[in-house]
OpenMM code with the backbone's topology and positions (N, CA, C; nanometers):
from openmm import Vec3, app, unit

residues = "MET THR LEU PHE ASP LEU SER GLY PHE GLN ARG ASP LEU LEU VAL VAL VAL ALA GLY HIS ASP GLN PRO SER GLY GLN GLN LEU LYS SER ASP LEU GLU ASP ALA ARG ASP GLU GLU LEU SER HIS GLY ARG LEU TYR PRO ASN LEU ASP THR LEU VAL ASN LYS ASP TYR VAL GLU LYS GLY GLU ILE ASP ARG ARG THR ASN PHE TYR GLN ILE THR ASP GLU GLY ARG THR ALA LEU ARG GLU ARG ARG GLU TRP GLU ALA GLN TYR VAL ARG GLU THR ALA LEU VAL".split()
positions = [
    Vec3(15.0804, 11.5236, 5.0625),
    Vec3(15.1232, 11.5463, 5.1325),
    Vec3(15.2776, 11.5120, 5.0622),
    Vec3(15.4586, 11.5909, 5.1257),
    Vec3(15.5314, 11.5822, 4.9900),
    Vec3(15.6864, 11.5738, 5.0679),
    Vec3(15.7693, 11.4826, 5.0609),
    Vec3(15.9007, 11.5450, 5.1245),
    Vec3(15.8827, 11.6849, 5.1673),
    Vec3(15.8560, 11.7535, 5.1288),
    Vec3(15.9040, 11.8789, 5.1476),
    Vec3(15.8310, 11.9116, 5.3350),
    Vec3(15.7535, 11.8263, 5.3611),
    Vec3(15.7173, 11.8797, 5.4782),
    Vec3(15.8125, 11.7526, 5.5794),
    Vec3(15.9327, 11.6705, 5.5328),
    Vec3(16.0438, 11.6505, 5.6228),
    Vec3(16.2210, 11.7515, 5.6186),
    Vec3(16.2152, 11.6806, 5.7162),
    Vec3(16.3592, 11.7656, 5.7385),
    Vec3(16.4771, 11.6861, 5.6334),
    Vec3(16.5644, 11.7025, 5.6439),
    Vec3(16.6609, 11.6122, 5.5578),
    Vec3(16.7593, 11.5094, 5.6122),
    Vec3(16.7445, 11.4884, 5.7779),
    Vec3(16.7467, 11.3381, 5.8268),
    Vec3(16.6265, 11.2935, 5.8327),
    Vec3(16.5469, 11.3137, 5.8118),
    Vec3(16.4202, 11.1782, 5.7587),
    Vec3(16.4066, 11.1787, 5.7051),
    Vec3(16.4038, 11.2535, 5.5246),
    Vec3(16.4626, 11.2317, 5.3774),
    Vec3(16.5590, 11.1065, 5.3708),
    Vec3(16.7088, 11.1304, 5.3862),
    Vec3(16.7798, 10.9995, 5.4151),
    Vec3(16.7073, 10.9069, 5.4320),
    Vec3(16.7057, 10.8911, 5.6158),
    Vec3(16.6389, 10.8224, 5.6831),
    Vec3(16.5075, 10.7128, 5.5824),
    Vec3(16.3902, 10.7980, 5.5027),
    Vec3(16.3622, 10.7633, 5.4501),
    Vec3(16.4071, 10.6786, 5.3440),
    Vec3(16.5172, 10.7472, 5.2543),
    Vec3(16.6005, 10.6121, 5.1352),
    Vec3(16.6883, 10.5323, 5.1905),
    Vec3(16.6633, 10.5444, 5.3697),
    Vec3(16.7958, 10.4076, 5.4205),
    Vec3(16.6693, 10.2846, 5.3692),
    Vec3(16.5062, 10.3624, 5.4718),
    Vec3(16.4418, 10.2264, 5.4951),
    Vec3(16.4490, 10.1781, 5.3466),
    Vec3(16.4066, 10.2954, 5.2533),
    Vec3(16.3457, 10.2231, 5.0761),
    Vec3(16.4486, 10.1075, 5.0634),
    Vec3(16.6243, 10.0752, 5.1025),
    Vec3(16.7065, 10.0153, 5.0735),
    Vec3(16.6717, 9.9317, 5.1145),
    Vec3(16.6116, 9.9119, 5.2045),
    Vec3(16.6232, 9.7107, 5.2712),
    Vec3(16.4165, 9.6823, 5.3086),
    Vec3(16.4829, 9.5459, 5.2345),
    Vec3(16.3798, 9.4907, 5.2774),
    Vec3(16.3287, 9.4401, 5.4661),
    Vec3(16.2811, 9.5656, 5.5061),
    Vec3(16.2241, 9.5165, 5.6964),
    Vec3(16.3456, 9.5300, 5.7972),
    Vec3(16.3995, 9.5908, 5.7638),
    Vec3(16.4992, 9.6420, 5.8384),
    Vec3(16.4760, 9.6866, 6.0094),
    Vec3(16.5626, 9.6464, 6.0377),
    Vec3(16.5816, 9.6624, 6.2357),
    Vec3(16.5570, 9.8283, 6.2413),
    Vec3(16.5847, 9.8827, 6.3712),
    Vec3(16.5719, 9.9990, 6.3729),
    Vec3(16.7305, 10.0093, 6.4251),
    Vec3(16.7963, 9.9228, 6.4339),
    Vec3(16.9580, 9.9213, 6.5431),
    Vec3(17.0645, 9.9030, 6.3499),
    Vec3(16.9556, 9.8070, 6.2623),
    Vec3(17.0413, 9.8221, 6.1108),
    Vec3(17.0699, 10.0213, 6.0437),
    Vec3(16.8974, 10.0779, 6.0383),
    Vec3(16.8790, 10.1668, 6.0160),
    Vec3(17.0357, 10.2614, 6.0583),
    Vec3(17.0129, 10.2575, 6.1832),
    Vec3(17.1062, 10.2881, 6.2381),
    Vec3(17.2434, 10.3072, 6.1534),
    Vec3(17.3128, 10.2051, 6.2009),
    Vec3(17.3836, 10.1601, 6.1639),
    Vec3(17.4517, 10.2328, 5.9712),
    Vec3(17.3165, 10.1820, 5.9440),
    Vec3(17.3924, 10.1896, 5.7658),
    Vec3(17.3519, 10.3858, 5.7820),
    Vec3(17.3372, 10.4098, 5.8415),
    Vec3(17.2707, 10.5958, 5.8748),
    Vec3(17.4221, 10.6479, 5.9348),
    Vec3(17.5099, 10.5755, 6.0122),
    Vec3(17.5887, 10.6397, 6.1104),
    Vec3(17.7163, 10.6637, 5.9858),
    Vec3(17.6938, 10.5324, 5.8847),
    Vec3(17.8271, 10.4848, 5.8169),
    Vec3(17.8216, 10.6017, 5.6681),
    Vec3(17.6920, 10.6323, 5.6704),
    Vec3(17.6682, 10.6955, 5.5037),
    Vec3(17.6804, 10.8470, 5.5833),
    Vec3(17.6873, 10.8892, 5.7009),
    Vec3(17.6835, 11.0193, 5.7315),
    Vec3(17.8039, 11.0282, 5.8287),
    Vec3(17.9043, 10.9718, 5.8302),
    Vec3(18.0261, 10.9069, 5.9008),
    Vec3(18.0225, 11.0781, 6.1002),
    Vec3(17.8703, 10.9872, 6.1059),
    Vec3(17.8835, 11.0342, 6.2436),
    Vec3(17.8225, 10.9446, 6.3673),
    Vec3(17.8228, 10.9682, 6.4881),
    Vec3(17.7287, 10.9015, 6.5580),
    Vec3(17.6333, 10.9586, 6.6240),
    Vec3(17.4664, 10.8274, 6.5645),
    Vec3(17.3313, 10.8585, 6.6214),
    Vec3(17.3044, 10.8193, 6.6951),
    Vec3(17.2084, 10.8956, 6.8323),
    Vec3(17.1729, 10.9001, 6.9186),
    Vec3(17.0249, 10.7600, 6.8831),
    Vec3(16.9681, 10.6959, 7.0186),
    Vec3(16.8699, 10.6454, 6.9532),
    Vec3(16.7478, 10.7540, 7.0086),
    Vec3(16.7899, 10.8432, 7.0747),
    Vec3(16.7024, 10.9496, 7.0843),
    Vec3(16.6731, 11.0299, 6.9713),
    Vec3(16.7758, 11.0425, 6.8462),
    Vec3(16.7517, 11.1498, 6.7381),
    Vec3(16.6778, 11.0482, 6.6700),
    Vec3(16.7548, 10.9022, 6.6168),
    Vec3(16.6686, 10.7938, 6.5423),
    Vec3(16.5005, 10.7600, 6.5281),
    Vec3(16.4730, 10.7222, 6.6698),
    Vec3(16.3723, 10.7053, 6.6656),
    Vec3(16.2094, 10.7711, 6.7129),
    Vec3(16.2443, 10.9047, 6.6828),
    Vec3(16.1369, 10.9768, 6.6820),
    Vec3(16.1618, 11.0726, 6.5242),
    Vec3(16.2241, 11.0262, 6.4591),
    Vec3(16.1972, 11.0685, 6.3552),
    Vec3(16.1565, 10.9311, 6.2780),
    Vec3(16.1868, 10.7906, 6.2632),
    Vec3(16.1311, 10.6529, 6.2174),
    Vec3(15.9663, 10.7248, 6.2655),
    Vec3(15.9482, 10.7618, 6.4037),
    Vec3(15.7614, 10.7690, 6.3917),
    Vec3(15.7587, 10.8209, 6.3472),
    Vec3(15.7796, 10.9938, 6.3281),
    Vec3(15.7433, 11.0801, 6.2557),
    Vec3(15.6557, 11.0161, 6.1339),
    Vec3(15.8169, 10.9252, 6.0304),
    Vec3(15.8257, 10.8821, 5.8822),
    Vec3(15.6494, 10.8102, 5.9283),
    Vec3(15.6381, 10.7096, 6.0649),
    Vec3(15.5140, 10.5939, 5.9947),
    Vec3(15.4510, 10.7070, 6.0680),
    Vec3(15.4122, 10.7957, 6.1562),
    Vec3(15.2512, 10.8806, 6.1406),
    Vec3(15.2247, 10.9268, 6.0185),
    Vec3(15.3064, 10.9932, 5.9110),
    Vec3(15.2665, 11.0775, 5.7963),
    Vec3(15.2484, 10.9246, 5.6626),
    Vec3(15.3097, 10.8095, 5.7401),
    Vec3(15.2287, 10.6739, 5.6300),
    Vec3(15.3201, 10.7131, 5.5146),
    Vec3(15.4787, 10.7025, 5.6024),
    Vec3(15.5688, 10.6980, 5.4639),
    Vec3(15.6105, 10.5551, 5.4672),
    Vec3(15.5976, 10.4897, 5.6172),
    Vec3(15.6933, 10.3714, 5.6349),
    Vec3(15.6003, 10.3745, 5.7449),
    Vec3(15.6017, 10.1960, 5.6756),
    Vec3(15.4694, 10.0855, 5.8606),
    Vec3(15.5925, 9.9979, 5.9499),
    Vec3(15.5400, 10.0248, 6.0352),
    Vec3(15.5897, 9.9547, 6.1184),
    Vec3(15.5724, 9.8705, 6.2000),
    Vec3(15.6521, 9.7162, 6.2372),
    Vec3(15.6028, 9.6335, 6.2346),
    Vec3(15.7176, 9.5238, 6.3319),
    Vec3(15.6463, 9.4523, 6.3760),
    Vec3(15.7581, 9.3292, 6.4891),
    Vec3(15.8176, 9.2503, 6.4626),
    Vec3(15.9546, 9.2166, 6.5174),
    Vec3(16.0030, 9.0794, 6.4493),
    Vec3(16.0354, 9.0746, 6.5959),
    Vec3(15.9882, 9.0750, 6.7269),
    Vec3(16.0279, 8.9933, 6.8308),
    Vec3(15.9611, 9.1094, 6.9978),
    Vec3(15.9262, 9.0882, 7.0245),
    Vec3(15.8976, 9.1530, 7.1580),
    Vec3(16.0523, 9.2881, 7.2147),
    Vec3(16.1078, 9.3028, 7.1603),
    Vec3(16.2065, 9.3547, 7.1457),
    Vec3(16.2721, 9.4286, 7.0506),
    Vec3(16.2061, 9.4238, 6.9230),
    Vec3(16.2647, 9.4622, 6.7784),
    Vec3(16.1494, 9.5032, 6.6715),
    Vec3(16.1466, 9.6213, 6.6378),
    Vec3(16.1147, 9.6273, 6.5541),
    Vec3(16.1317, 9.6422, 6.3766),
    Vec3(16.0427, 9.6729, 6.3132),
    Vec3(16.1210, 9.6128, 6.1769),
    Vec3(16.0692, 9.7439, 6.0723),
    Vec3(16.1155, 9.8474, 5.9714),
    Vec3(16.0295, 9.9316, 5.9804),
    Vec3(16.0376, 9.9198, 5.7885),
    Vec3(15.9244, 9.9590, 5.6731),
    Vec3(15.9043, 9.9218, 5.5670),
    Vec3(15.8720, 10.0365, 5.4902),
    Vec3(15.9080, 10.1360, 5.3639),
    Vec3(15.8169, 10.1510, 5.2639),
    Vec3(15.7086, 10.1407, 5.2360),
    Vec3(15.6363, 10.2549, 5.2560),
    Vec3(15.4995, 10.2376, 5.1937),
    Vec3(15.4453, 10.2275, 5.0288),
    Vec3(15.4018, 10.2857, 4.9984),
    Vec3(15.3426, 10.2822, 4.8949),
    Vec3(15.3058, 10.4579, 4.8652),
    Vec3(15.2827, 10.5330, 5.0011),
    Vec3(15.3362, 10.6363, 4.9803),
    Vec3(15.4076, 10.7147, 4.9969),
    Vec3(15.5091, 10.6259, 5.1217),
    Vec3(15.6777, 10.6754, 5.0634),
    Vec3(15.7327, 10.6664, 4.9402),
    Vec3(15.7397, 10.5686, 4.8829),
    Vec3(15.7771, 10.5159, 4.7497),
    Vec3(15.7262, 10.6448, 4.6459),
    Vec3(15.6273, 10.7237, 4.6573),
    Vec3(15.5920, 10.7545, 4.6018),
    Vec3(15.5784, 10.8703, 4.5905),
    Vec3(15.6445, 10.9713, 4.6976),
    Vec3(15.6939, 11.0603, 4.7594),
    Vec3(15.8214, 11.0305, 4.7129),
    Vec3(15.9254, 10.9340, 4.7368),
    Vec3(16.0619, 10.9473, 4.6843),
    Vec3(16.0732, 10.9496, 4.5436),
    Vec3(16.0079, 10.9072, 4.4746),
    Vec3(15.9842, 10.9160, 4.3042),
    Vec3(15.9766, 11.1163, 4.3054),
    Vec3(15.8614, 11.1363, 4.3201),
    Vec3(15.8753, 11.2316, 4.3490),
    Vec3(15.9357, 11.3312, 4.3414),
    Vec3(15.9673, 11.2911, 4.4908),
    Vec3(16.1273, 11.4021, 4.4999),
    Vec3(16.2555, 11.4120, 4.3558),
    Vec3(16.2717, 11.2628, 4.3518),
    Vec3(16.3077, 11.2613, 4.2596),
    Vec3(16.3722, 11.3365, 4.1743),
    Vec3(16.1910, 11.3431, 4.0526),
    Vec3(16.2104, 11.4051, 3.9743),
    Vec3(16.2394, 11.5091, 3.9607),
    Vec3(16.1799, 11.6156, 4.1259),
    Vec3(16.2092, 11.7711, 4.1248),
    Vec3(16.3158, 11.8096, 4.1364),
    Vec3(16.4133, 11.7048, 4.2033),
    Vec3(16.5296, 11.7583, 4.1788),
    Vec3(16.5890, 11.7557, 4.0213),
    Vec3(16.5921, 11.6045, 3.9814),
    Vec3(16.5955, 11.6066, 3.8400),
    Vec3(16.5984, 11.7082, 3.6905),
    Vec3(16.4577, 11.8114, 3.8081),
    Vec3(16.3914, 11.9378, 3.7423),
    Vec3(16.5325, 12.0283, 3.7409),
    Vec3(16.5322, 12.0671, 3.8809),
    Vec3(16.6226, 12.1727, 3.9121),
    Vec3(16.7981, 12.1188, 3.8769),
    Vec3(16.7922, 12.0271, 3.8558),
    Vec3(16.9586, 11.9495, 3.8218),
    Vec3(17.0184, 11.9584, 3.6730),
    Vec3(16.8521, 11.9623, 3.5690),
    Vec3(16.9051, 11.9415, 3.3860),
    Vec3(16.9335, 12.1329, 3.4146),
    Vec3(16.8568, 12.1911, 3.5001),
    Vec3(16.8272, 12.3672, 3.4403),
    Vec3(16.9912, 12.3728, 3.5011),
    Vec3(17.0418, 12.3850, 3.5954),
    Vec3(17.1554, 12.4473, 3.6366),
    Vec3(17.2678, 12.3214, 3.6054),
    Vec3(17.2619, 12.2308, 3.5247),
    Vec3(17.4032, 12.2161, 3.4468),
    Vec3(17.3936, 12.3073, 3.2816),
    Vec3(17.2922, 12.3390, 3.2751),
    Vec3(17.2606, 12.3991, 3.1878),
    Vec3(17.3402, 12.5585, 3.1457),
    Vec3(17.3573, 12.5968, 3.2954),
    Vec3(17.3760, 12.6925, 3.3376),
    Vec3(17.5458, 12.7634, 3.3041),
] * unit.nanometer
topology = app.Topology()
chain = topology.addChain("A")
for resn in residues:
    res = topology.addResidue(resn, chain)
    for name in ("N", "CA", "C"):
        topology.addAtom(name, app.Element.getBySymbol(name[0]), res)
C-alpha cells in the first residue's frame, strides 16, 4: 500500500497526525484549517480520518467517552517516508532542467 491510494486531503491529514502526539480530532481540524486557510466540516474530517484508520496508517483511541485521539502507525510513518523520497527524486530532477 502507498500514499498514492489517498487523496491530497488525506495525505495532508496524515502529515498533521504525524506532527502530534495523540491529537484529538478537534486539534487536527484546527491545525488543518490554519494550514489550508479554509473551514473544515466534521463531515469531511472524520470520514477521512476513518479512511486512514482503515488503511492502518493511523490508530484511533479514546481519551474519554466523547473524545478520540489519533496516532500515526509504523506503516503510516513508512508510507510518509517513502512518499518524501519519491517526491525528492522528482524535485531534484526538475531542478536540473
